[in-house]
N, C-alpha and C positions, 0 to 999 in steps of 0.2 A: 504494500500500500504506500501511497505518496501523501505526505502531509505538508500543509502550509501553515506557518505560524506568523500571525500579525501581532506586532507589539507597538503600543503607543505610550510614550512617557509623558505624563501630565505633571502639573505642579504638586498635586496631592496624591494621585494614584497612578500606577502603571497598569495599563489594561492589556490583556492578551486574548487572542482568539485563535484556536487551533482548528483547522479544517482538514477533513479527509477528502481529498480531491476525487476519490473514486465513488464514495457513497453519499457525500454531502453532509455527514454528521459533523457536529462542531462541539467544542468545549470552550468555555470562557473562564477567564481568571482575572483577579484584581488584587494587586498587592500595593502596600504603601510605597510611594516613591522615595528615593534616597537622594536628595538634592546634592549632597557632597560628592556623590559618584553615581550617576543614573544607571550605570551598567550593573550595579549591585542588585537593584530591584529587577532589572531585566533578567539576569541569570537566575535569581530566586524564583521569579514567576515562571520562567521556562521549566525549571525543575518541577515545580508544583503541578503545572498543567500537563506535563508529560506523564507524571505519576498518576494523575487523575484519569487520563485517557488510557493508561496502561501501555504506553509505548516508550521506547528509548529515544533520546534526542537524535540518534543516528537515523531515525525514520523520517525526520523532517528534511524535505528536499528543498524548501524555500523558506528562508527567514526574512520577513519583510517588516521594516522598522521605520516608524515616524519618530523623529527626534527634535528636541528643542535645543540641542547642544550649541549649534551655530547661532541661533536666536539669542540665547542667554549670554554667549560670548560677546555679542554686540551690545546688548542692553546693560551688561555689567562691566563693560570695558575691559574684558579679560583677553582680548586679542593679542597677537604677537606684536612686537615692535617692528614696524615695517620700514625697510629702506626702499626709496623710490628712485629709479633711474629714468630721466627724461631727456628730451632733445634740448640742446643749448638754446637758452632763451625762454624756457618754459618751466623754470624752477618753482614759480609761484602758482602753478595750475591748481593745486588743492586749496590754496588760500584765497585765490580770486573766486573760484567756484562759479556759482550762478547768482545773478543779481535778483534773488528771490528771498524775501523775508516773510515768514508766516505771521499771520495776525492782521490787524487793521492798518490804516494808513500810516499811523505813527508807531507801528510795531517795532521798527528798527531801534527805537529809543530804549526799549526795555528787553529786546531779544538778546539772550546770551548766545552768541555764536558758538556752535559746537567746535571742539578741537578736532582738526583734521586727523584722519587715521594714519596719515603719513606726515610727520612733523617737518617743518621747513629745514631744520638742521639735519634731518635724515633724508633729504632730497638732494640728489646730485645731477649734474648735467654732463652729457657726452656730446662730442662733436659728431657730425655725420647727419645727413638729411635725405629724406625721400620727398619727392614733390607730390602734388595732388593727383597724379596719375600713377604713382607707385614707382617712379623711376628715380634712381640714385642721382642726386645733384651734388652730394659731398660725401666722400667715403668716411668710414669710421677710423679712429686712431686707437690702436690697441693699448699703447702706453697711457693715453688719456683715460681709457675705460678702466684700466687696472688701478690707476691713481684714484679715480672716483670711488671704485669699489672698496679699496683699502680704507678710505675715509669712513665709509659706512661700517666697515668691520670694526674700526676703532671706536665707533659710537655704540657698538653692541647690538646692532639690529639682529632680529631673529628670522626674518623672512624678507625676500627680495621681490619687488615688483619692477618690471621693465615695460615702460609705456612710451614709445617713440612716435613722433609725428607721422601720420599717414600710414602707420604700420598695418592698418586694417586692409590696405591694398597690397602691401608687400612686407612680409614679416622677416625678411632676410637679416636686417640690422638687429632686430630684437633677438633673433636666434643666435647671432654671433656674440652679442653681449652676454647672453645666457651661458654660452660655453665658457667664457672667461669667469663669469660669476660662479660657475660650478667648481672652478679651480680655487677661487678665493674663499668661497663659502661652501665647502663640500657637504656640510650637514644641513644647510638652510634650504627650505623649499623656495623655488623660483617660479613666479607666475608671469606669463607673457600676455600682453593685452590682445594680440592678434589671435591668440588661442582662446582666451576667456570671452572676449566680446569683439569680434571682427566687424565693428560698425563705426561709422563716423561719429563725430562729436567728441572732441578730445577729453573734456572734463568727465563726461559720463563713462567713457571707456577707462579713463584713469581711475576714477573712484571705484568702479566695479571691480577692477583688477586689484586695487589696493585692499578692498574689503575681502576679496578672495584670499589674498596673501595673509591678512591678519587672522583669518579663521583656520588656515591650513594646519598649523601646529596643534591647535586645540581640537579640531575635529579629527585630524589624523591620529592623535593620541587616543581619543575615545574609540574610534573605529577599530584601531589595531588591538586595543585592550579587549574590546568586546569580541572581536573575531577570535582572539586567542582563548578567551574564556569559553566561548561556544565550542571551539575545536576541542578544548579539554573535556567538555561534556560528551564528546563523541559526535557532535553534529557536523557533518561534512557537506551539507547542502549549500546552495547559493545564498549569499547574504546581500540583500538589496535594501537601499534606503529610499524613502519617499521624497521626491522632489517637491519644490514649491508649486509646480504646475500640476500636481496630482499624478504624475507618472513615477516610475521607479528607475533608479540608477544603481549600478553595482557599487559595492562598498569601496572598490579600488578607485572608481571614478569620483566617488564622493570625497575621497581624500584629496584628489587633485582639484576638484571644483566645488568646494563647500558653499560657495555663494549661491548655488542652486538649492540649498537646503534651508534657507532662511525662514520659509513658511512651511516647512515640512510637517510640523505638528498639526496645525489647522487643516492642511490639505487632506489628511486622512479622513476627517469627519465628512468633508464634502464628497470624497470618493465613496465612502460608505453610504451616504444619503442617496447618491445617484444609483447605486446598486439596489437599494431598497425600493426607490421610486420606480425604477425600470420594471421590476417584477410586480409591483403593486398597481401598475397602470397609471401612474401619476407623472405628468410632464413638467409642471411648474411648481417649484418648491422654494420656500425660504427656509434656510437652515438656522437652527438655534443650538449651538454647541456650548453647553454650560459646564465648565469644569470647576475645580476647586479655587482657581485663582482668577480666571478670566472667562469671558464669553466671546465666541467667534461666530459671526454671522456671514452668510453667503447667499447668493441668488442663483438658482438653476432654472433656465428657460428652455423649454422643449427638450429636456433631458441633458442639456449641455451647461456646464458652469461658465460663468463669465471669467475670462482671462484678462490680465493686464500685463503690460510690458515693463512695468517697474515693480520692485518689491521694496516695501517700506517697513523698517523696524526701528522704532524710536525715531531719532533724527536722521537715520541713514536711509537713503533712497538710491537703490542701485538698479542698473538696467539688466534685469533678469526676469523671465516669464514667471508669473505666479497666478494662482487662483485669486480672484478678487474677493478677499476675505477682510472684514473689518473686525477689530478687536476692541473690547472695552474691559476695564478692570472691574468686572462684576461676576463673582462666582460663589460657590458654596462657602468658601473660606474668607470671603470679603469681610473686613472688620467694620463694624458699626461704631461710630464715635460721635461725641458731641463737643465741638470746640468751646472752650470757656468763653471766648469773646462773643460768639454769635448765639450760642445755645441752640443752633440749628442742626438737626440730625444729618450726618453724612455716612455714606456706606462706600467703602473702598476708596481708592484702588488698592490700598494695602491689604495683604492677605495673610491669614494665619498659616497657609500652606500645609505641608504634610507634618511639619514639626514646628510648634507643638500641635498645630491643628485647632479646629474649633473647640470650645469648652466641652461640648457634648462628647468629644472623642475620648476624654479622660486621659489625655497625655500631658497634662500640665497647663494647657491653655486656659486663660480666664477672661479673655476678651470676647464680647458678643459678636457673632458672625451670622451670616445669612442662614447657615445650617442650624444654628441654635434657635433663631427665630422661627424657622420652619417646624422644628421639633416642638417648641412652645405652643405654636398655633394648631398643632395636631396634623400638620401636613406630612410629617415624617413619622414612620413607626420607630419604635425604640430598638428594633433589630434590623441590622443591615447585613449585606453580603451573605444572604441565606442563613442568618442566625450566627454567623461567625464573628460579627462585630456588634456589641451592645452599646447603645448610646446612653449617656448619662443625662437624664432630663433635669435632675436637680441642679447639676452644674450649669446646664444651659439656661435654666430659669434664673439662677443667680447672676449670670453674666448679662442677660437681657434686662434684669431688674436694675442693674447699675445704669444702663442707658435710660431706662424709664425715670429713675431718680434724677438724673442729670437734666432731663427734659421737663420734669414736673408733671408726668402723665402716668397712667397705670401701666401694668405689665403688658396687657394685650394690645393696647394702643401702640406702645413702643415696638413690640414684635411686628405688628401689622405695618407700622411705618417703615421698618427695615425692608420688608418684602415689597412694599409699594415703590420705594425708591429704587431698589435693584431691578424691579420690573420695568420701571420707566427708563432706566439706563439701557436695558436690553431693547426696549421699544425704540429708543433714539438711534441705536446702532442699526436696527432693521430699517428704519426710515432712510438712513444714509445709503443703504444698499439698494433700496427700492424706489421710494418716492423721489428722492433727490437725483435719481438717474433715469427718471421718466417711466417708472413701472408702477402700476396700480397694485398694491398688496392684496386687494380683494380678489385678484385673479390668480393668487398663489395659495397653495396649502402651506402650513407651517409644520416643520418636522423638528421636534425637540429631542436632543440626545446628549450624551455626556452624562456624568454622574448626577447632575441636577437639571438637565434640560427638560425632562418630562414633568418635573415638579413645577416649572414656571411657564411651560408652553401654553397651557390653557388660558392663563391670565393675560399673557402677552398677545395671544390670538384675539382676545376680546378688544384689546387696544388697537390692533392692526386691522381687524376685520378679515383676517386670513383663515379660511376654513377649507377642509377639515384640519384639525390638529392631528398629526400622525405620530404615534408612539411606536417605533419599530421594535422588533424583538431584540432584546439585549441592547437597549439604547446606551447603557453605560460603557459598553465596549465597542460601539459602532466605529469609532476612529480606528481601533485595531482591526475591525472587519474591513474597513476601507483599505488599510495597509495590505491586508491579506488578499483582497479581491481585485486590486487595480493592476495595471499592466506596465510593462517596460516602455520607456519613452526616451527618445533622443532628439535633440533639436539642433539644427544648424542654421545660422543666419549670416547674412553679409549685406553690406551697404551696396547699393546699385546707383542711386542718385543720377538718373538720366531722364530728361524730358521725353515725352512720347515721340516727338519728331526726331530725337537723336538716337533712338534705339529701334529694334525690330523684334518681331515675334520670335525669330530664330535665335537672336541674342539672349532674350529672356529665357527661352526654353533650354538653351545650352547651359545657362547658369543654374536653372532649377534642376536640370539633370545631373550636373556636377554635385550639387548639394545633396541630391537624393542618394547618390553613391556614398557620400560621406556619412549621411545619417544611417543608411543601411549598414555600413561597415561598423559603425559604433555599436549597433545592437547585435550584429553577428559576433562581434568581439566579446560581448557579454553573454554569449551562449544562446541567443535567440535564433532559431532556425530561419533561414532565408524565406521559406514559404509561409511563415507566420507573420511577416512584417507587412504593415500597410503604411501608406504615406499620405500626408496632408501638406498642402502648400498654402502660403499666405504672402501677400504683397502689401507693404505699407505704401499707401497712395495719398497724394495731396494735389491741390492746385499749385502750380509753380509760384513760389514766393510765400506760401503759407508757412507758418512756424510749427505746425503740428501735422500729424498723419492720421489716417484712418486705416486700420488693418483690414484687408479684404481677403476673404477665403477664395482660393482658386482651385477649381476642378481642372486637373491637368488635361483631361480629354477635351473639355470645352475650350480650354485655352489653345490646344492644338488646332481646333476647328475655327475658332473665332478670334483668337489672339487678344491683343491689347484693346481692341475696339469694345469687346464685351465687358472687359474689366473696367474700362472708362465709364460705360453706361451703368454698370452696377455701382461704381463709386458715386456717380452723380445721384443715383436714387438713394443711396445710403446717406450721402451728405445732405440731401434735402430732408430726409427723415430726421436726421440728428439736429440740423441747424435751420431748416425751413427755407433754404435758398441754395442756388448754384451760382457758379462764376463762369465767365467766358474764358478765363485763363487756361492755358494748356495744362494737361495732366503731367504729373511727375511720379515716377516709380522710385521710391526712396530706399526701402529695404526689402530683401527677399528672405523667405524663411521656409524651411522644410522640417516637418516633424515626422519621425518614424515611430510607429507604435507596434508593440508586440501583440500577441493574441490575447483576446479577452478570455477570462476564466469562465468556463462553462461548468456550472455546478447544478446538480439536480435540485429543483425547487420542490420542497415538501409542503403539501397542504395539511392543515391540522384537521382533526375530526370535527364533523358538523354537529352542532347542538340544536336545542329547541328554542334558543333565544333567552332562556332563563339561566343566569349565572350562579344559581344558588349552590351548585356543587363546588364552586371556587371561593365561596364566601367563607372567610376565616373567622371574623368577629365583628361586632358592632364597634363604631368608633365615632368620636365627637371631634368636630373641627370648628375653629373660629373663623367665620366668613361674614363680611359686611356688618361687623359690629355685634355679632351674636353667635352663640353656639348652635351648631346644626348637627343633627344625628345623621350619621352615614355608616359606611361599612368598609372593611378592608378585604380585598380579594387577592388570591394567589394566581399569578398570571399563568403559570404552567398548567393550571386546571381549567382555564377558560377554553371554550370551544368556538368554532366559527359560527357567527350569527348571534352570539351572546350580546345582550344589551345591558349596559350598566348605567343607571341614572346617577347623576351627581347629587349631593357630594359623596365622593368615594375615593379610595386610595387603592391602586393596584401595585402590588409589590412583586419583585423578582430579585434574583441574586445580586444584580449589579445596578439597579436603579429603582426609583419609585415614581409612579405617575399619579398626578392629582387631577381629578375630575370635579369641576366646580358646580355649585347649584345652578340650575337653569341649562345644564348641558347634559348630553347623553353620549356614552361611548359605545361603539359597536366593533366587534372583532371580525376582521375580514378572513378570507379563506387561507391566507398565509400566516395568520397570527398577529398581524399589525392591528393596533387599536386606533380607530378613527373617532375623534371627538368632534361633535357638532352642537350648536345651540339647539335647544328644543323648539 
């Protein structure tokens, strides 16, 4: 038998999902995360889930991992000290940056400019120059290069970035400098801009490559340690990491290009949501991934997630494809506090994390969190993880009471206030991903997952008008399911930057064909059979003189038949849809892109037994919940005992090993044939 293990590391818990590729059976696991070294929880969870399934780790053919190691390295400033080599005259490229200041008109007055990832004292110039067509106009000088690199070595840099003018057209100079750098810095990783991002715009290319260099030692150490630990367990299968764009890359490539992992964690949830939606017959989905520290939201239209060409983490914005995911500091561990000055309740973004965790976890935490408020209100049962984890209601009540006392209100008002604020924060994030981008949320279902997503999704859906609320099977480990069910992906891009009159169909096709070969080679090098690879193409297009581009999907067969003419017509239509007007200016093809995809995982979908609509067999006990300022009588149901067609009126709680779903008064939940719970207003 062949098994796939998906592992997603969160701020509070590490989630695991083990799949039998032959029969479709699955096992799920959840262990506390270990922030000091995430691999400890990964290895511990792998041992546990293999023991539960009765297999040896050697039976795992694919280990698929979503990680926040690269993200945390950026947010916590733990990247390597980067030395930057640039063309003579461009030493200040990182300091000049872009003339954009976030905030209002006078934002520059109070904006603390971030420290560049490559400091000026660690930036050196070399002679030699390529022109705008990629032709050498001035040769390199080896003595000059060696002198510059020795200066960086004296400064103690730990990673090298080489980014020379116009190298996206001709990388020969960068390659030559890299050879000398390998002699001067035999242990330091070297990143070349024409390999990381072969596109024009010097600052974006430099910043992206510098970020890649800064993360290489951190990510490389983590990946190597994890690989060694897994091999010691006897697992000899392939190890793949989830990219920011929702595809998979090999562990070896992740060590070389960690900039592609910046949104690896949130991407797993989106991939899992697509998997669930496809089999449930849903096309338009808003996702609500609520973990212990943060909430990630995304939009899926017609079964496809929105992609963006930039990845943003904190103040860092790099040119790398990623799923369009928005994050807010609102999770089960978000800490509620009342500032002395304003006496106004605040929730997050600070989090209790895994250590010490919410007060109700009984690990020494004494600050009120969202989880504590949910427990006090009756939205959470006192047993989690299938009874393996008991919550301390007394400690939760004491923590929330401190907030109530600081505000001068009673206990239940304070607890409800905490939940209302965190729900509004989630609502705001969903509005950014939908309303502010021209989408009507009423045309989308809302899928809540993560440890606390299904606790909050019903309330957030009422704010959004998004129905039905979808509670997938095992929502607490859906990110791990996304890791386990997504497919290999490789992307190749290059700048083209030619007006329509200056190029031809044949020239574009030749470039796309060359890129297709590179993308295919990257996947076959990772062990993907040639006959399982599919290709997608995209051309960034604009009117000549515009400062932005519109990515246009290209069907290669249509392009062979109709060429640039059909692309231009499609661009005009999309430009009018986005901006309500067209221009008479000539079209320009700016960037070309080819994406190679491995085969989609084909698992047998199991339908659950059909019931008579009455969920009484799954009813565990009566339960009271505080809703709309009063106590309501409800019930607790065991999800594994529900049958297709069962209808559960709110208020109610549905519990399972990895998550808890809340059904509010005025709503009713129905179980579909695959076991998903669909909540709608009565």
